[in-house]
The first five atom37 places (N, CA, C, CB, O) and aatype in JSON, in Angstrom:
{
  "aatype": [12, 15, 18, 16, 8, 9, 10, 19, 0, 19, 0, 19, 16, 14, 6, 15, 1, 5, 10, 10, 0, 11, 0, 19, 15, 9, 0, 1, 14, 19, 2, 0, 1, 9, 15, 10, 9, 16, 10, 0, 15, 3, 14, 6, 9, 18, 2, 5, 13, 0, 0, 14, 12, 10, 6, 3, 10, 1, 6, 19, 12, 5, 6, 6, 16, 5, 3, 13, 10, 2, 16, 10, 15, 1, 3, 0, 7, 18, 14, 9, 6, 5, 16, 13, 9, 16, 18, 7, 6, 10, 2, 6, 8, 9, 10, 3, 19, 4, 1, 11, 8, 0, 19, 3, 10, 19, 9, 18, 7, 2, 8, 2, 1, 15, 13, 13, 15, 1, 0, 15, 4, 15, 0, 11, 15, 19, 9, 15, 16, 15, 5, 19, 3, 19, 10, 10, 19, 14, 10, 0, 7, 6],
  "atom_mask": [
    [1, 1, 1, 1, 1],
    [1, 1, 1, 1, 1],
    [1, 1, 1, 1, 1],
    [1, 1, 1, 1, 1],
    [1, 1, 1, 1, 1],
    [1, 1, 1, 1, 1],
    [1, 1, 1, 1, 1],
    [1, 1, 1, 1, 1],
    [1, 1, 1, 1, 1],
    [1, 1, 1, 1, 1],
    [1, 1, 1, 1, 1],
    [1, 1, 1, 1, 1],
    [1, 1, 1, 1, 1],
    [1, 1, 1, 1, 1],
    [1, 1, 1, 1, 1],
    [1, 1, 1, 1, 1],
    [1, 1, 1, 1, 1],
    [1, 1, 1, 1, 1],
    [1, 1, 1, 1, 1],
    [1, 1, 1, 1, 1],
    [1, 1, 1, 1, 1],
    [1, 1, 1, 1, 1],
    [1, 1, 1, 1, 1],
    [1, 1, 1, 1, 1],
    [1, 1, 1, 1, 1],
    [1, 1, 1, 1, 1],
    [1, 1, 1, 1, 1],
    [1, 1, 1, 1, 1],
    [1, 1, 1, 1, 1],
    [1, 1, 1, 1, 1],
    [1, 1, 1, 1, 1],
    [1, 1, 1, 1, 1],
    [1, 1, 1, 1, 1],
    [1, 1, 1, 1, 1],
    [1, 1, 1, 1, 1],
    [1, 1, 1, 1, 1],
    [1, 1, 1, 1, 1],
    [1, 1, 1, 1, 1],
    [1, 1, 1, 1, 1],
    [1, 1, 1, 1, 1],
    [1, 1, 1, 1, 1],
    [1, 1, 1, 1, 1],
    [1, 1, 1, 1, 1],
    [1, 1, 1, 1, 1],
    [1, 1, 1, 1, 1],
    [1, 1, 1, 1, 1],
    [1, 1, 1, 1, 1],
    [1, 1, 1, 1, 1],
    [1, 1, 1, 1, 1],
    [1, 1, 1, 1, 1],
    [1, 1, 1, 1, 1],
    [1, 1, 1, 1, 1],
    [1, 1, 1, 1, 1],
    [1, 1, 1, 1, 1],
    [1, 1, 1, 1, 1],
    [1, 1, 1, 1, 1],
    [1, 1, 1, 1, 1],
    [1, 1, 1, 1, 1],
    [1, 1, 1, 1, 1],
    [1, 1, 1, 1, 1],
    [1, 1, 1, 1, 1],
    [1, 1, 1, 1, 1],
    [1, 1, 1, 1, 1],
    [1, 1, 1, 1, 1],
    [1, 1, 1, 1, 1],
    [1, 1, 1, 1, 1],
    [1, 1, 1, 1, 1],
    [1, 1, 1, 1, 1],
    [1, 1, 1, 1, 1],
    [1, 1, 1, 1, 1],
    [1, 1, 1, 1, 1],
    [1, 1, 1, 1, 1],
    [1, 1, 1, 1, 1],
    [1, 1, 1, 1, 1],
    [1, 1, 1, 1, 1],
    [1, 1, 1, 1, 1],
    [1, 1, 1, 0, 1],
    [1, 1, 1, 1, 1],
    [1, 1, 1, 1, 1],
    [1, 1, 1, 1, 1],
    [1, 1, 1, 1, 1],
    [1, 1, 1, 1, 1],
    [1, 1, 1, 1, 1],
    [1, 1, 1, 1, 1],
    [1, 1, 1, 1, 1],
    [1, 1, 1, 1, 1],
    [1, 1, 1, 1, 1],
    [1, 1, 1, 0, 1],
    [1, 1, 1, 1, 1],
    [1, 1, 1, 1, 1],
    [1, 1, 1, 1, 1],
    [1, 1, 1, 1, 1],
    [1, 1, 1, 1, 1],
    [1, 1, 1, 1, 1],
    [1, 1, 1, 1, 1],
    [1, 1, 1, 1, 1],
    [1, 1, 1, 1, 1],
    [1, 1, 1, 1, 1],
    [1, 1, 1, 1, 1],
    [1, 1, 1, 1, 1],
    [1, 1, 1, 1, 1],
    [1, 1, 1, 1, 1],
    [1, 1, 1, 1, 1],
    [1, 1, 1, 1, 1],
    [1, 1, 1, 1, 1],
    [1, 1, 1, 1, 1],
    [1, 1, 1, 1, 1],
    [1, 1, 1, 1, 1],
    [1, 1, 1, 0, 1],
    [1, 1, 1, 1, 1],
    [1, 1, 1, 1, 1],
    [1, 1, 1, 1, 1],
    [1, 1, 1, 1, 1],
    [1, 1, 1, 1, 1],
    [1, 1, 1, 1, 1],
    [1, 1, 1, 1, 1],
    [1, 1, 1, 1, 1],
    [1, 1, 1, 1, 1],
    [1, 1, 1, 1, 1],
    [1, 1, 1, 1, 1],
    [1, 1, 1, 1, 1],
    [1, 1, 1, 1, 1],
    [1, 1, 1, 1, 1],
    [1, 1, 1, 1, 1],
    [1, 1, 1, 1, 1],
    [1, 1, 1, 1, 1],
    [1, 1, 1, 1, 1],
    [1, 1, 1, 1, 1],
    [1, 1, 1, 1, 1],
    [1, 1, 1, 1, 1],
    [1, 1, 1, 1, 1],
    [1, 1, 1, 1, 1],
    [1, 1, 1, 1, 1],
    [1, 1, 1, 1, 1],
    [1, 1, 1, 1, 1],
    [1, 1, 1, 1, 1],
    [1, 1, 1, 1, 1],
    [1, 1, 1, 1, 1],
    [1, 1, 1, 1, 1],
    [1, 1, 1, 1, 1],
    [1, 1, 1, 0, 1],
    [1, 1, 1, 1, 1]
  ],
  "atom_positions": [
    [[1.11, 3.57, -22.35], [-0.13, 3.54, -21.98], [-0.13, 4.46, -20.6], [-0.61, 2.04, -21.85], [0.83, 4.56, -19.83]],
    [[-1.31, 5.07, -20.47], [-1.68, 6.03, -19.85], [-2.55, 5.19, -18.92], [-2.25, 7.15, -20.66], [-3.24, 4.23, -19.28]],
    [[-2.4, 5.74, -17.49], [-3.28, 5.3, -16.37], [-4.02, 6.12, -15.8], [-2.7, 4.79, -15.44], [-3.48, 7.11, -15.31]],
    [[-5.42, 5.95, -15.69], [-6.3, 7.12, -14.84], [-6.34, 7.18, -13.18], [-7.87, 6.92, -15.24], [-6.39, 8.14, -12.41]],
    [[-6.3, 5.68, -12.97], [-5.94, 5.8, -11.27], [-4.84, 4.78, -10.88], [-7.36, 5.4, -10.22], [-4.48, 3.88, -11.63]],
    [[-4.41, 4.97, -9.84], [-2.88, 4.44, -9.51], [-3.27, 4.41, -7.91], [-1.31, 5.65, -10.04], [-3.75, 5.24, -7.14]],
    [[-2.8, 2.92, -7.76], [-2.99, 2.27, -6.2], [-1.64, 2.01, -6.11], [-4.04, 0.8, -5.9], [-0.89, 1.52, -6.95]],
    [[-1.3, 2.58, -4.51], [-0.23, 2.5, -4.45], [-0.06, 2.08, -3.03], [0.33, 3.57, -4.94], [-0.24, 2.8, -2.04]],
    [[0.35, 0.69, -3.05], [0.25, 0.03, -1.32], [1.82, 0.1, -0.76], [-0.37, -2.01, -1.23], [2.87, -0.34, -1.21]],
    [[1.52, 0.78, 0.27], [2.78, 1.41, 1.34], [2.52, 0.64, 2.55], [2.71, 3.25, 1.76], [1.38, 0.18, 2.7]],
    [[3.38, 0.44, 3.41], [3.93, 0.06, 4.26], [4.2, 1.63, 5.56], [5.16, -0.72, 3.49], [4.61, 2.65, 4.99]],
    [[4.05, 1.71, 6.55], [4.52, 2.72, 8.03], [6.09, 2.46, 7.59], [3.99, 1.97, 10.1], [6.56, 1.85, 8.55]],
    [[7.2, 2.64, 6.53], [8.18, 2.69, 6.49], [8.82, 4.27, 5.36], [8.38, 1.24, 6.19], [8.28, 5.1, 4.63]],
    [[9.89, 4.05, 5.7], [10.39, 5.37, 4.41], [10.16, 5.02, 3.46], [11.79, 5.86, 4.13], [9.53, 5.68, 2.64]],
    [[10.7, 3.66, 3.23], [10.38, 3.19, 1.12], [9.33, 3.71, 0.56], [9.98, 1.45, 0.6], [9.18, 4.13, -0.58]],
    [[8.27, 3.64, 1.88], [6.99, 4.21, 0.87], [6.9, 5.68, 0.11], [5.71, 4.25, 1.77], [6.07, 5.89, -0.78]],
    [[7.8, 6.63, 0.55], [7.82, 8.02, -0.36], [8.55, 7.33, -1.42], [8.66, 9.55, 0.28], [8.23, 7.74, -2.54]],
    [[9.57, 6.27, -1.41], [10.02, 6.07, -3.14], [8.77, 5.34, -4.08], [11.58, 4.85, -3.29], [8.48, 5.87, -5.15]],
    [[8.26, 4.48, -3.76], [7.26, 4.39, -3.79], [5.55, 5.18, -4.57], [7.56, 4.34, -2.85], [4.75, 4.85, -5.44]],
    [[5.73, 6.49, -3.47], [4.48, 7.44, -3.81], [5.36, 8.31, -5.15], [3.86, 8.66, -2.14], [4.82, 8.72, -6.17]],
    [[6.3, 8.4, -4.93], [7.19, 9.2, -5.78], [7.13, 8.69, -7.32], [8.71, 9.1, -5.19], [6.78, 9.38, -8.28]],
    [[7.56, 7.23, -7.36], [7.15, 6.5, -8.82], [5.56, 6.56, -9.25], [7.54, 4.79, -8.74], [5.26, 6.38, -10.43]],
    [[4.81, 6.77, -8.5], [3.17, 6.9, -8.5], [3.07, 8.38, -9.43], [2.37, 7.06, -6.58], [2.53, 8.77, -10.47]],
    [[3.84, 8.85, -8.52], [3.66, 10.58, -9.1], [4.33, 11.36, -10.63], [4.47, 11.53, -7.86], [4.11, 12.23, -11.46]],
    [[5.22, 10.33, -10.23], [6.16, 10.25, -11.73], [5.15, 9.6, -12.91], [7.74, 9.02, -11.54], [5.46, 10.14, -13.97]],
    [[4.59, 9.12, -13.01], [3.33, 8.32, -13.4], [2.16, 8.76, -13.66], [3.03, 7.57, -12.62], [1.64, 8.44, -14.73]],
    [[1.59, 9.45, -12.89], [0.38, 10.29, -12.79], [0.64, 11.82, -13.4], [-0.06, 10.36, -11.18], [-0.23, 12.41, -14.04]],
    [[1.54, 12.2, -13.2], [1.67, 14.0, -13.02], [0.72, 14.21, -15.23], [4.58, 14.83, -12.74], [-0.22, 14.67, -15.88]],
    [[1.97, 13.45, -15.26], [1.7, 13.94, -17.35], [0.69, 13.44, -17.46], [2.74, 13.27, -18.84], [0.28, 13.85, -18.54]],
    [[-0.33, 12.55, -16.9], [-1.94, 12.44, -17.35], [-2.72, 12.98, -16.73], [-2.55, 11.3, -17.39], [-3.87, 12.66, -17.03]],
    [[-2.61, 13.9, -15.73], [-3.26, 13.67, -14.43], [-4.02, 12.74, -14.24], [-3.9, 14.54, -14.04], [-5.18, 12.74, -14.65]],
    [[-3.56, 11.92, -13.67], [-4.01, 10.58, -12.51], [-4.4, 10.42, -11.35], [-3.24, 9.86, -12.21], [-3.43, 10.5, -10.6]],
    [[-5.24, 10.25, -10.84], [-5.45, 10.15, -9.78], [-5.06, 9.23, -8.72], [-6.29, 10.22, -9.89], [-5.89, 8.37, -8.45]],
    [[-4.17, 9.24, -8.19], [-3.47, 8.08, -6.82], [-3.87, 8.32, -5.65], [-1.89, 8.09, -6.5], [-3.83, 9.34, -4.96]],
    [[-4.56, 6.46, -5.33], [-4.75, 6.42, -4.37], [-3.96, 5.71, -2.98], [-5.65, 6.19, -4.67], [-2.95, 5.15, -3.39]],
    [[-4.08, 5.58, -1.73], [-2.72, 5.16, -1.51], [-3.71, 3.43, -0.38], [-1.35, 6.87, -0.4], [-4.94, 3.35, -0.36]],
    [[-3.17, 2.8, 0.07], [-3.29, 1.9, 0.55], [-2.55, 0.9, 1.84], [-3.36, 1.62, -0.34], [-1.58, 0.29, 1.39]],
    [[-2.76, 0.66, 3.09], [-1.78, -0.03, 3.96], [-2.41, -1.0, 4.66], [-1.08, 0.82, 4.89], [-3.61, -1.25, 4.77]],
    [[-1.57, -1.45, 5.05], [-2.16, -2.54, 6.15], [-1.14, -2.36, 7.17], [-2.27, -4.27, 5.64], [0.08, -2.19, 7.18]],
    [[-2.66, -2.51, 8.57], [-2.29, -1.74, 10.01], [-2.14, -3.13, 10.66], [-3.61, -0.52, 10.86], [-2.5, -4.21, 10.18]],
    [[-1.68, -2.94, 11.57], [-0.91, -4.43, 12.84], [-2.14, -4.34, 13.09], [0.48, -4.3, 14.44], [-2.7, -3.25, 13.04]],
    [[-2.95, -5.8, 13.52], [-3.82, -5.82, 14.03], [-2.93, -6.43, 15.87], [-4.96, -6.7, 13.01], [-2.15, -7.38, 15.95]],
    [[-3.34, -5.62, 16.99], [-2.8, -5.82, 18.32], [-2.75, -7.71, 18.86], [-3.91, -4.78, 19.37], [-1.89, -8.41, 19.4]],
    [[-3.57, -7.85, 18.58], [-3.5, -9.42, 18.71], [-2.97, -10.17, 18.73], [-3.78, -9.96, 18.33], [-3.16, -11.09, 19.53]],
    [[-1.92, -10.14, 17.74], [-0.88, -11.38, 16.82], [0.19, -10.71, 17.97], [-0.39, -11.18, 14.5], [1.18, -11.43, 18.11]],
    [[0.2, -9.51, 18.8], [1.62, -9.38, 19.69], [0.85, -9.9, 21.09], [2.47, -7.46, 19.81], [1.65, -10.47, 21.84]],
    [[0.11, -9.86, 21.39], [-0.27, -10.37, 23.02], [-1.68, -11.2, 22.81], [-0.58, -8.83, 24.31], [-2.6, -10.52, 22.36]],
    [[-1.85, -12.08, 22.98], [-3.38, -12.85, 23.4], [-3.97, -12.2, 24.81], [-3.14, -14.77, 23.72], [-5.15, -11.93, 25.06]],
    [[-2.84, -12.03, 25.63], [-2.85, -12.18, 27.43], [-3.76, -10.72, 27.81], [-0.81, -12.11, 28.33], [-4.44, -10.53, 28.82]],
    [[-3.54, -9.9, 26.79], [-4.08, -8.26, 27.11], [-5.55, -7.82, 26.32], [-2.76, -7.05, 26.46], [-5.9, -6.78, 25.77]],
    [[-6.1, -8.88, 26.51], [-7.5, -8.29, 26.05], [-8.03, -7.16, 26.28], [-8.39, -8.91, 26.41], [-8.93, -6.77, 25.54]],
    [[-7.63, -6.44, 27.26], [-8.89, -5.68, 27.82], [-8.09, -4.47, 27.42], [-9.46, -5.86, 29.59], [-8.7, -3.45, 27.75]],
    [[-6.88, -4.22, 26.79], [-5.9, -3.56, 26.48], [-6.44, -3.62, 24.97], [-4.46, -4.13, 26.94], [-6.45, -2.48, 24.49]],
    [[-6.8, -4.4, 24.26], [-6.56, -4.23, 22.54], [-7.09, -3.11, 22.31], [-7.24, -5.3, 21.47], [-6.47, -2.11, 21.94]],
    [[-8.32, -3.17, 22.51], [-9.34, -2.0, 22.12], [-8.47, -0.45, 21.72], [-10.47, -1.73, 23.63], [-8.52, 0.42, 20.85]],
    [[-7.75, -0.76, 22.89], [-7.28, 0.94, 22.96], [-6.11, 1.05, 22.02], [-6.73, 1.54, 24.63], [-6.05, 2.06, 21.32]],
    [[-4.66, -0.35, 21.89], [-3.93, -0.46, 21.51], [-4.45, -0.26, 19.78], [-3.39, -1.48, 22.18], [-3.86, 0.36, 18.9]],
    [[-5.68, -0.99, 19.68], [-6.34, -1.3, 17.77], [-6.01, 0.34, 17.46], [-8.79, -1.88, 17.42], [-5.1, 0.75, 16.73]],
    [[-7.24, 1.36, 18.38], [-7.55, 2.9, 18.32], [-5.94, 3.72, 18.09], [-8.42, 3.44, 20.0], [-5.88, 4.72, 17.38]],
    [[-4.86, 3.23, 18.69], [-4.1, 3.86, 18.6], [-2.93, 3.66, 17.69], [-3.97, 3.97, 19.56], [-2.13, 4.52, 17.3]],
    [[-2.98, 2.2, 17.38], [-2.38, 1.86, 15.5], [-2.77, 2.6, 15.13], [-2.71, 0.72, 14.44], [-2.18, 3.67, 15.24]],
    [[-3.88, 2.52, 14.53], [-4.96, 3.18, 13.7], [-4.66, 4.34, 13.61], [-6.25, 3.13, 14.12], [-4.37, 4.53, 12.43]],
    [[-4.57, 5.22, 14.15], [-4.04, 6.8, 14.42], [-2.99, 7.0, 13.67], [-3.59, 7.2, 15.89], [-2.73, 7.54, 12.6]],
    [[-2.17, 6.1, 14.97], [-0.6, 6.32, 14.08], [-0.64, 5.91, 12.04], [0.78, 4.78, 15.05], [-0.27, 6.78, 11.25]],
    [[-1.02, 4.85, 11.67], [-0.93, 4.95, 10.72], [-1.82, 6.19, 9.35], [-1.01, 3.78, 10.81], [-1.4, 6.71, 8.32]],
    [[-2.94, 6.22, 9.95], [-3.44, 7.28, 9.63], [-2.84, 8.25, 9.83], [-4.34, 7.4, 9.99], [-3.12, 9.05, 8.94]],
    [[-1.89, 8.81, 10.78], [-0.98, 9.75, 10.59], [0.15, 9.85, 9.71], [-0.59, 9.89, 11.53], [0.62, 10.78, 9.05]],
    [[0.51, 8.51, 9.87], [1.8, 8.16, 8.39], [0.98, 8.74, 7.0], [2.19, 5.9, 8.03], [1.4, 9.74, 6.41]],
    [[-0.1, 8.09, 6.6], [-0.84, 8.18, 5.48], [-0.75, 9.29, 5.53], [-2.05, 7.66, 5.31], [0.28, 9.67, 4.97]],
    [[-1.59, 10.45, 6.13], [-1.95, 11.77, 6.72], [-0.68, 12.57, 5.79], [-1.84, 11.83, 8.71], [-0.78, 13.1, 4.68]],
    [[0.46, 12.45, 6.62], [2.41, 12.97, 6.4], [2.43, 12.68, 4.58], [4.1, 11.36, 7.59], [2.69, 13.53, 3.72]],
    [[2.11, 11.31, 4.36], [3.07, 10.57, 3.35], [1.95, 11.68, 2.0], [2.98, 8.13, 3.37], [2.61, 12.28, 1.14]],
    [[0.68, 11.81, 1.97], [-0.46, 12.35, 1.78], [0.01, 13.78, 1.33], [-1.39, 12.23, 3.02], [0.26, 14.24, 0.22]],
    [[0.05, 14.28, 2.47], [0.8, 16.03, 2.32], [2.06, 16.06, 1.51], [1.37, 16.76, 3.93], [2.11, 16.95, 0.67]],
    [[2.98, 15.34, 1.61], [4.26, 15.52, 1.1], [4.09, 15.02, -0.2], [5.36, 14.88, 1.86], [5.13, 14.95, -0.86]],
    [[3.42, 14.77, -0.56], [3.65, 13.86, -2.09], [3.86, 14.57, -3.16], [2.46, 13.0, -2.6], [4.37, 14.12, -4.18]],
    [[3.38, 16.14, -2.93], [3.91, 17.21, -3.88], [2.13, 16.97, -5.1], [0.0, 0.0, 0.0], [1.71, 17.77, -5.94]],
    [[1.76, 16.13, -4.85], [0.33, 15.58, -5.38], [-0.57, 15.39, -4.99], [0.19, 14.76, -5.75], [-0.58, 14.83, -3.9]],
    [[-1.91, 15.75, -5.64], [-3.19, 15.3, -4.52], [-3.71, 13.66, -4.72], [-4.78, 16.42, -4.85], [-4.0, 13.03, -5.74]],
    [[-3.67, 13.25, -3.19], [-4.04, 11.57, -3.04], [-5.63, 12.02, -3.0], [-3.3, 10.51, -1.31], [-6.11, 13.02, -2.46]],
    [[-6.22, 11.11, -3.63], [-7.66, 11.52, -3.92], [-8.27, 10.32, -2.42], [-8.31, 11.06, -6.04], [-9.12, 10.66, -1.6]],
    [[-7.72, 9.27, -2.44], [-8.09, 8.49, -1.21], [-6.97, 7.84, -0.21], [-8.93, 7.39, -1.69], [-5.74, 7.81, -0.35]],
    [[-7.59, 7.44, 0.58], [-6.79, 6.45, 1.48], [-7.26, 4.98, 1.99], [-6.55, 7.16, 2.68], [-8.47, 4.89, 2.17]],
    [[-6.58, 3.95, 2.23], [-7.02, 3.09, 2.97], [-6.39, 2.65, 3.77], [-7.39, 2.37, 2.53], [-5.16, 2.64, 3.72]],
    [[-7.23, 2.06, 4.91], [-6.12, 1.04, 5.89], [-7.29, -0.29, 5.87], [-5.64, 1.82, 8.02], [-8.52, -0.24, 5.91]],
    [[-6.45, -1.38, 5.8], [-7.22, -2.47, 6.01], [-6.44, -3.57, 7.56], [-7.25, -3.29, 4.3], [-5.66, -3.41, 8.5]],
    [[-7.08, -4.36, 7.1], [-6.7, -5.19, 7.9], [-6.84, -6.84, 7.66], [-7.29, -4.76, 8.91], [-7.83, -7.17, 7.02]],
    [[-5.8, -8.12, 8.19], [-6.09, -8.74, 7.47], [-4.95, -9.13, 5.93], [0.0, 0.0, 0.0], [-3.81, -8.74, 5.65]],
    [[-5.77, -9.92, 5.32], [-4.61, -9.88, 3.83], [-4.92, -8.67, 3.09], [-4.83, -11.29, 2.57], [-6.04, -8.25, 2.77]],
    [[-3.49, -8.02, 2.79], [-3.4, -7.12, 2.2], [-3.92, -7.07, 0.72], [-2.31, -6.9, 2.38], [-4.44, -6.14, 0.11]],
    [[-3.59, -8.41, 0.32], [-3.58, -8.59, -1.39], [-5.0, -8.26, -1.53], [-3.14, -10.29, -2.15], [-5.43, -7.3, -2.17]],
    [[-5.82, -9.27, -0.77], [-7.57, -9.53, -1.03], [-7.76, -7.94, -0.98], [-8.68, -10.61, 0.45], [-8.09, -7.48, -2.07]],
    [[-7.65, -7.19, -0.13], [-8.14, -5.47, -0.1], [-7.98, -5.29, -1.56], [-7.04, -4.18, 0.9], [-8.92, -5.45, -2.34]],
    [[-6.5, -4.89, -2.0], [-6.31, -4.67, -2.71], [-6.4, -4.79, -4.32], [-5.88, -4.7, -2.23], [-6.01, -4.09, -5.25]],
    [[-7.12, -6.07, -4.21], [-8.19, -6.27, -6.01], [-9.09, -6.15, -5.4], [-8.37, -7.77, -7.18], [-9.77, -5.55, -6.23]],
    [[-9.94, -6.25, -4.26], [-11.23, -5.57, -4.22], [-11.36, -4.0, -4.47], [-11.75, -5.84, -2.94], [-12.4, -3.45, -4.84]],
    [[-9.99, -3.27, -4.17], [-10.06, -1.89, -4.01], [-9.96, -1.44, -5.79], [-8.68, -1.29, -2.87], [-10.59, -0.49, -6.24]],
    [[-9.39, -2.0, -6.32], [-9.3, -1.66, -8.01], [-10.69, -2.09, -8.39], [-8.0, -2.63, -9.02], [-11.29, -1.31, -9.14]],
    [[-11.52, -3.5, -7.91], [-12.24, -3.6, -8.89], [-13.87, -2.28, -8.15], [-12.47, -5.6, -9.2], [-14.77, -1.86, -8.87]],
    [[-13.72, -2.03, -6.8], [-14.56, -0.66, -7.05], [-14.7, 0.62, -6.98], [-15.2, -0.62, -6.72], [-15.66, 1.33, -6.7]],
    [[-13.24, 0.89, -7.39], [-12.49, 2.31, -7.73], [-11.89, 2.28, -8.67], [-11.61, 2.84, -6.9], [-10.92, 3.04, -8.59]],
    [[-11.97, 1.74, -9.63], [-12.04, 2.05, -11.22], [-10.03, 2.2, -10.96], [-13.35, 4.0, -11.9], [-9.28, 2.96, -11.57]],
    [[-9.7, 1.35, -10.02], [-8.06, 0.87, -10.45], [-7.16, 0.67, -11.41], [-7.83, 0.01, -10.23], [-6.93, -0.54, -11.4]],
    [[-6.43, 1.26, -12.35], [-6.19, 0.89, -13.45], [-5.01, 0.35, -13.16], [-6.28, 1.76, -14.4], [-4.83, -0.57, -13.95]],
    [[-3.91, 0.49, -12.26], [-1.98, 0.16, -11.67], [-2.09, 0.52, -10.27], [-0.44, 1.4, -12.47], [-2.47, 1.46, -9.58]],
    [[-1.33, -1.23, -10.08], [-1.23, -1.42, -8.8], [0.51, -0.97, -8.59], [-1.77, -3.06, -8.41], [1.38, -1.71, -9.07]],
    [[0.84, 0.16, -7.92], [1.97, -0.22, -7.44], [2.64, -0.93, -6.27], [2.31, 0.54, -7.48], [1.99, -0.79, -5.23]],
    [[3.89, -1.73, -6.14], [3.7, -2.37, -4.93], [5.15, -2.56, -4.71], [2.75, -3.68, -4.92], [5.44, -3.41, -5.55]],
    [[5.96, -2.33, -4.24], [7.61, -2.54, -3.51], [7.65, -3.92, -3.08], [0.0, 0.0, 0.0], [6.75, -4.51, -2.48]],
    [[9.1, -4.53, -3.53], [9.65, -5.66, -3.09], [11.33, -5.2, -2.88], [9.31, -6.9, -4.21], [12.18, -4.52, -3.45]],
    [[11.2, -5.96, -1.8], [12.48, -5.73, -0.59], [13.71, -7.16, -1.1], [11.61, -6.07, 1.6], [14.89, -7.32, -0.79]],
    [[12.89, -7.91, -1.88], [13.66, -9.51, -2.32], [14.77, -9.21, -3.47], [12.33, -10.81, -3.12], [14.32, -8.64, -4.46]],
    [[15.89, -9.44, -3.48], [16.74, -9.19, -4.71], [17.12, -10.71, -5.66], [18.25, -8.43, -4.07], [17.59, -10.73, -6.8]],
    [[16.77, -11.82, -4.89], [17.1, -13.15, -5.53], [15.66, -13.54, -6.52], [17.43, -14.43, -4.16], [14.45, -13.4, -6.38]],
    [[16.5, -14.05, -7.51], [14.84, -14.62, -8.23], [13.9, -15.42, -7.54], [14.96, -15.59, -9.48], [12.67, -15.41, -7.61]],
    [[14.75, -16.19, -6.77], [13.39, -17.04, -6.03], [12.73, -16.6, -4.72], [13.81, -18.52, -5.64], [11.77, -17.14, -4.16]],
    [[13.31, -15.68, -4.39], [12.57, -14.75, -3.65], [11.66, -14.02, -4.12], [13.21, -14.02, -3.15], [10.67, -13.78, -3.43]],
    [[11.78, -13.54, -5.26], [10.94, -12.38, -5.9], [9.98, -13.54, -6.49], [11.82, -11.16, -7.15], [9.89, -13.0, -7.6]],
    [[9.62, -14.06, -6.56], [8.9, -15.36, -7.38], [8.29, -15.67, -5.97], [10.05, -16.82, -8.28], [7.17, -16.15, -6.12]],
    [[8.7, -15.55, -4.47], [7.57, -15.83, -4.17], [7.48, -14.47, -3.07], [7.38, -17.43, -3.69], [7.47, -14.59, -1.84]],
    [[7.42, -13.3, -3.74], [7.22, -12.34, -2.7], [5.65, -12.48, -2.4], [7.7, -10.81, -3.17], [4.79, -13.24, -2.85]],
    [[5.61, -11.35, -1.41], [3.6, -11.31, -0.75], [2.94, -10.9, -2.14], [2.99, -9.63, 0.84], [1.82, -11.31, -2.44]],
    [[3.75, -10.0, -3.06], [3.46, -9.22, -4.2], [2.48, -9.87, -5.32], [4.76, -8.9, -4.79], [1.55, -9.43, -5.99]],
    [[3.12, -11.09, -5.19], [2.98, -12.63, -6.27], [0.88, -12.7, -6.55], [3.83, -14.76, -4.87], [0.12, -12.46, -7.48]],
    [[0.79, -13.04, -5.54], [-0.86, -13.09, -5.41], [-1.45, -12.29, -5.78], [-1.43, -13.15, -4.36], [-2.36, -12.79, -6.45]],
    [[-1.56, -10.75, -5.76], [-1.95, -9.59, -6.7], [-1.71, -9.74, -8.08], [-1.3, -8.39, -6.36], [-2.64, -9.75, -8.88]],
    [[-0.07, -9.9, -8.54], [0.4, -10.05, -9.57], [-0.37, -11.21, -10.48], [1.7, -10.22, -9.28], [-0.44, -11.11, -11.7]],
    [[-0.89, -12.21, -9.81], [-1.43, -13.15, -10.1], [-2.97, -13.67, -10.47], [-1.01, -13.55, -9.39], [-3.48, -14.52, -11.2]],
    [[-3.38, -12.74, -9.6], [-5.31, -12.61, -10.19], [-5.69, -11.57, -10.46], [-6.53, -12.94, -9.25], [-6.89, -11.46, -10.73]],
    [[-4.65, -10.14, -10.48], [-4.92, -9.05, -10.99], [-5.31, -8.7, -12.05], [-4.29, -8.57, -10.89], [-4.7, -8.88, -13.11]],
    [[-6.03, -8.33, -11.97], [-7.08, -7.74, -13.49], [-6.52, -6.29, -14.23], [-9.02, -7.24, -12.88], [-6.92, -5.76, -15.27]],
    [[-5.51, -5.89, -13.33], [-5.15, -4.5, -13.91], [-3.48, -5.02, -13.89], [-5.69, -2.85, -12.78], [-3.03, -6.14, -13.61]],
    [[-2.49, -3.3, -14.48], [-1.07, -3.87, -14.92], [-0.89, -3.84, -13.09], [0.23, -2.65, -16.25], [-1.55, -3.17, -12.31]],
    [[0.12, -4.72, -12.79], [1.05, -4.03, -11.4], [2.54, -4.1, -12.14], [1.01, -5.21, -9.59], [3.02, -4.78, -13.05]],
    [[3.05, -2.94, -11.17], [4.33, -2.13, -11.37], [4.75, -2.77, -9.8], [4.16, -0.1, -11.66], [4.21, -2.44, -8.75]],
    [[5.57, -3.5, -9.91], [6.37, -4.06, -8.77], [8.11, -3.31, -8.8], [6.38, -5.96, -9.04], [8.9, -3.51, -9.73]],
    [[8.47, -2.31, -7.34], [9.36, -1.56, -7.79], [10.52, -2.32, -6.81], [9.02, 0.08, -7.66], [10.34, -2.14, -5.61]],
    [[11.23, -2.83, -7.06], [12.67, -2.75, -6.24], [12.87, -1.62, -4.98], [13.86, -2.35, -7.4], [12.65, -0.45, -5.29]],
    [[13.21, -1.85, -3.82], [13.66, -0.8, -2.7], [15.0, -1.74, -2.1], [12.22, -0.41, -1.32], [15.44, -2.87, -2.33]],
    [[15.29, -0.87, -1.42], [17.14, -1.21, -0.92], [16.49, -2.39, 0.55], [18.51, 1.0, -0.04], [15.69, -2.43, 1.48]],
    [[17.33, -3.01, -0.01], [17.58, -4.18, 1.19], [17.59, -3.47, 2.56], [0.0, 0.0, 0.0], [18.04, -2.35, 2.8]],
    [[16.83, -4.59, 3.65], [16.67, -4.05, 4.94], [18.07, -4.42, 5.67], [15.32, -4.67, 5.68], [18.26, -4.09, 6.84]]
  ]
}
């Protein structure tokens, strides 16, 4: 099967390069498009007493996340069509992007090694509700 638009769920971690490399290896032979999606941390979960500083902190975290995506895109060795930074439930945003942007493959990383951990991983809701193929890539444990 050949794919036309691949969405890679990345995090601000070195393992994201592994996921993007997998996407490039699938996309390059068929000239498919690649987009990236990530979840930005919401500073409100860190300190609910720092309300006056939250907006500044949110802006800094957004900039750092965008810088990470820009670096990842630049170093990919393949054009990245679009990047998405989301807040809240990543899985819901992945499904939404798939619908709105004609994505036909989602690549998701998994740190879990045991069968039971894999069965309950965060990708489970994407896998169970997705209308497109989902490739779960095992990543090195932390």
